[in-house]
N, C-alpha and C positions, 0 to 999 in steps of 0.2 A: 324502839318506839312501840307503843301499845296500839294493838289493832282494834278497830271499831266495828269490824264486820268480817265475817268468814264466809267463804262461798267458793265459787269456781268460775273460770272463764270458759264459755262455750265457744270454741273455734271450729265450726263444722262438727265433725264427730270426735274431735279432740277436746278433752276436759282437762283444765289446768287448775288445781287447787291453789287458791290465793288468799292472802289476808289484806284488808283494806286499812291503810294508815294514813292519818292526816299529813298532807305535805306542807301545810303552813301552820304558823302559830301567831298569836296576837301578843304584842308587847305593850298594848295600851295599859296606862295606869287606871286601875279600878278603885272606886270609892265605895264606902259603906254609908248608909243613912244613919244619922244619929239625932238624938234629941238635944237641940242646941243649949237648953238650959242646964242639963247636967251631963251631957255627953253619953247617955245611954244608947245602946243599939236599937234601931228600929227594925223589927223582924215582921215578916208576913206569916200569918198563920192561916191554914186551910180550914175554913169553917163551912159547915153544912148550913145552908140558909133555912132549911125546914126545921132542923133540930137546934140550931144556934149553938153548935158545939164544935170544937176542933176535932178533925178526923185524922187518922193515921194514913200512911201511904198505901197500906194494904187494903184500905177501904175505898180507895179512889179508882174509878174506872174511866172510860171514855164514852161519849155520846155525840150524836149529830144533832145540831139545832135546826129544826124545821122552820119554814117561813113564818109559821104562827107562833113561834117561840117554844113549842113543845120539844122535849128531849127524846131522841131515839137512841137507846143504849146499843153500843157496838162492842162486842167482846173480841178478845184476841183470837179466840176459836173461829169467829166469823171471818176474821181477816186471813187467818191461816188457810182456810178452805177456798180462797179466791183462786180462779183458774188462771193464775199468772205464772208463766214459766220462769220469770226473773225473780222469784221470791228469794232464792239463794244462789242465783246465777247471773253473771254478767254476760248477756247474750250479744255476741257481735253480729250485726246485721248488714254492714256494708263497710267498704273501704273507699275513702275519697281523699282528693288533694286537701292539704291543710288550709289553703286559702279559701276553700269552700265554706269554712265555718265563720260565721259572723262573731267577732269579739264580744258583741253585745249579749250573745247567748252564754258565754262562759261564766261559770260559777265557782264553787269550791274545787280545790285540787286535792287529789289523793295519790299515794303510791301504792302500786300493787306488788306485794311481796310474795314470792313463791313459798307455798306452805309445804315444807317437807322435801325430802330428797327426790321422790317421784315426780315432783312438779318442776325439777330443774331443767330437764331436757325439753318439754313442751313449752316452757316459759321462754327459754333461750330461742327456740324455733320461732315463736311469735315475734319476739323482739327483733331478730335479724330479718324476718320477712317484712316487718314494718320499715326497718332501715333501708332495705334494698329497694322497696317500692316507692319510697318517698311519699307515703301516704299515711293517713291516720285511720283508726278503726272507729266506727260509729256503733255504740252498743246501748242496750237497755238494761237497767238493773233496778231493783227495789231496795229502798233505804228509808228507814224512819217512817214506815207506814204508807209510802206512796212509790209508784213507778217513776223512774227518772231516766233521762237521756244522758249519755256520757260519750266522751271522746278519748280514745287511747292513743298515746304517742310515746315515743322513746325519749327518755331524759337520762343522758349518760349511759349506764349499763342497766338501768331499771325502766319499767313501764309505768307511766303516770296516766291517771285518769282525771279529766276535767268534767265536773258536772255541768250539763247544758240545760238551758231553759228550753221548753218546747217552743217551736216557732210561733204558736199563737200567744205565747206569754211575752213576746217582745212588742212593745208599742211602736206604732208608726210615728215618725217625727212630724206630726201635723201641728201647725201653728207655732213651731219652734223657730224656723228661719224668719229673718226679717221680712215684713211685708212690703210690697212695692218694689219697683226696679231700682237697684243700687248699682251705680257705675263706679268701677275701680279703674283708675288711670294706670297706664304702663309705668309711669314714673314712681307711683306708689308701690306697684308690684316689685319694681327694681330695688327700691329701698328695703322692702320687706325681705327680698332674697338676700340683699346684702347683710341685713341684720341677722338672718338665719345662718349665713356663711360665717360671720364673725363669731357668733355664739357657739357654732360648731356642735360637736358631739360631747357626751359625758359618759363616764363609767358609772352605771347605775349603783355599783357597790359603794360609791363615794356619797350617795345621798342617805340622809338620816332624818329622823323625826325630831325636829328642833322643839316642837311643842312638848313632846313627852320629856325630853331633857330638861326644859324649863320647869315643868311640873315636878320632876324629881329633885331639882335644885331647891324649890320651895319646900318640899316635904323634908328634905335633909336639913335645911336651915331651921325649920320649925321644931324638928325632932331634937336638935342640939341646942335649942333655946336662942338661936340667933335671929336677927331680923331678915325676913325674906328679901331677896333682891328686888329692887325697884323696877317697875315697868318702864320700858323705853318710851320716850315722849314721841308722840306722833308728829310727823312733819306737817307743817301748815300747808293748806292747799296751794298748789303752784299757779302759775299763770295759765290762762286759757289759751290753748293753742289748737290749730287745726291738725288734721291727721298727718298732713305732709310734713309740717314742722316737727310734730312728735316723732315721726319716723326718723327724720334727719337727726334730731337730738339723740335718739336711741342709738342710731348707728354710730354717731360720733362718741357717745359715751362708752359704748361697748368696744369700740376700737381703742380708745384711750386706756380703758381697763385692761384689754389684752396686751397692748404694747407696753404699758408701765405697770404691770401687776406687782402689787406691793409697794409702789411708789406713792408718795403723798400728793396732794394737790399742788398745782403750779404756783409759783410765788405771785402774790398779788391777786390770786383768784379767790373769789368770795365763796361762800357755802353754796353747794349745788342746790338748785331748786327743782322740786319735782313738778312735773307738768301734768296737769289734768287735761285729758284728751276729750274734746267735745267737738261735735260736728258743727261747723260754722253754717249759718244759713246762706243760701245762694244769693248773691248780690243782684238786685234788680237794675236792669239797664234803663235809665231814665232818657227822656227825649233831649235833655240839655246836653247830654254827653255826645249825642250824635253829630252836632257841628264840629266839636273838637276832634272827634275820631275822623270826620271827613277831612277837616283841615289838616289833620296829621297825615292822612293818606295823600292830600294834594301836595303838601310840603315834601313828603317822601318821594312822590312821583316827579315833582319839580326838580328836587335834588338829583333824582335818577336821570332826568332828562339833561340837566346841566352836565352831570358827570359824563353821560353818553356823548354830549356835544363836545366836551373837552377832549374826550377820547377820539372823537371823529375828526376834530380839526387837523391833527397831524396827517391823518389820512388824506383830507381834502388837499392840503398843501402838497403832499406827496404826489397826489393825482394831478394837480396843476402843473407841478414841475415836470412830472412825467410826460403830460400832454404837451407842455411847452417844448420839452426836449424832442418829443416825437415830431412836433410840427417844424422845429428848427431843422432837424435832420432831413425831414421830408422836403422842406424848402431848399435846403442845400442840395439834396440830391436832384431836385427838380431843376434848379438853376444849372447844375452841372450837366444834366442831361440836355437842357436847352442849349447850353454853350456847345456841347458836343454836336448837337443837331445843326446848329448854326455854322459850326466849322465845317461840318460835312457838306452843308449847302454851298458854303463859300468855295470849298474845294471843287465841288462839281461845276459851279459857275466858272471858276478860274480854268478848269479843264476844258469847258465848253468854249470859253474865249480863246484859249490857246489852240484848240482844235479849229476854231473858225479862222484864226490868224494864219495858221499853216495852210488852210484851204485857199485863202486869197493869194498867198505866195505861189502856190502850185498853179493857180489859174493865170497869173501873170506870166509865169514861165511858159505855159502852154500856148499862149496867144501868139508870140512871135513865130513859134514852130509852125502854127497853122498858116500864118502869113507867108512865111518862107516857102511853105509847100505850094501855096496858091501861086506865089511868084514863079516857082519852078515850073509849074504846069502851064503858065502863061508863056 
């Protein structure tokens, strides 16, 4: 790979000679401008406005345009004498965790290649230090006439550098988010989570530029004198659905696609209709619906009361039977006790009578004895 910049990494007092190599490449199909009448190339020529003539590259310099439109010439000599230590050096200024870098700041990516055998040992030292610390290096460097910010990280066995925007070059997202309070229901979040789970993950290596492939097909067809492939017909707008219905349809379609991948549509099923998602306006609650809702509540409460009454009836009968049984058993026990008490009273009376009877007999017996004694004494 061809290097686009030569310099060194400044790691404290350690200097590592490196070469800067582009880490990415563009595969976009490029076009030339032509004259449609005869197919001639349209070229841009560099013309001096004052002399009205074309100038060569050696005659072209750079200048800064002032606010009033006047040009202030700036030479390469002026720029080379700037007091910037990063003119030919990538100066590491800090080491931070990778999640501290906002992806919005990331720009072009480069590989840093060790320049020569003497750079192998310090290059490997920096790479292994970055690996073990699980951090990235923040550095400053100058490229294409301006100082830039960079992030150094390990990619495989190499050190890569991402150009970073300065923090004040990243705009705040003001006026981007929807205005006003938007409420998302838990059911909608659950469906969104289900859709994300069904879609799952994907290997990024499987993704490709379908637009570029289509353009290449058109170019190849026209180059061989064939008719270019026809464009696909756009599907007609589908039915207007609310967000909830669109999520449910998406989950159902994704699940069917994953379950029967490669299978055709079910028998009797018509062509799938694409749904256009639109937020439906909130329905206004009219006063006419209030009696219906109230009636519904009354009927519901009445039904609930009837159900509760039905459920309570067995309990009442059970309670009645229980109380009847209790009262019957109590009456029986009471009558038994009364009988026992009466029997005891009768027994006592009988004993008293018998005792009285025995007393009378004893008195009759004693009387003659007394009379006899009186007779004897006389």
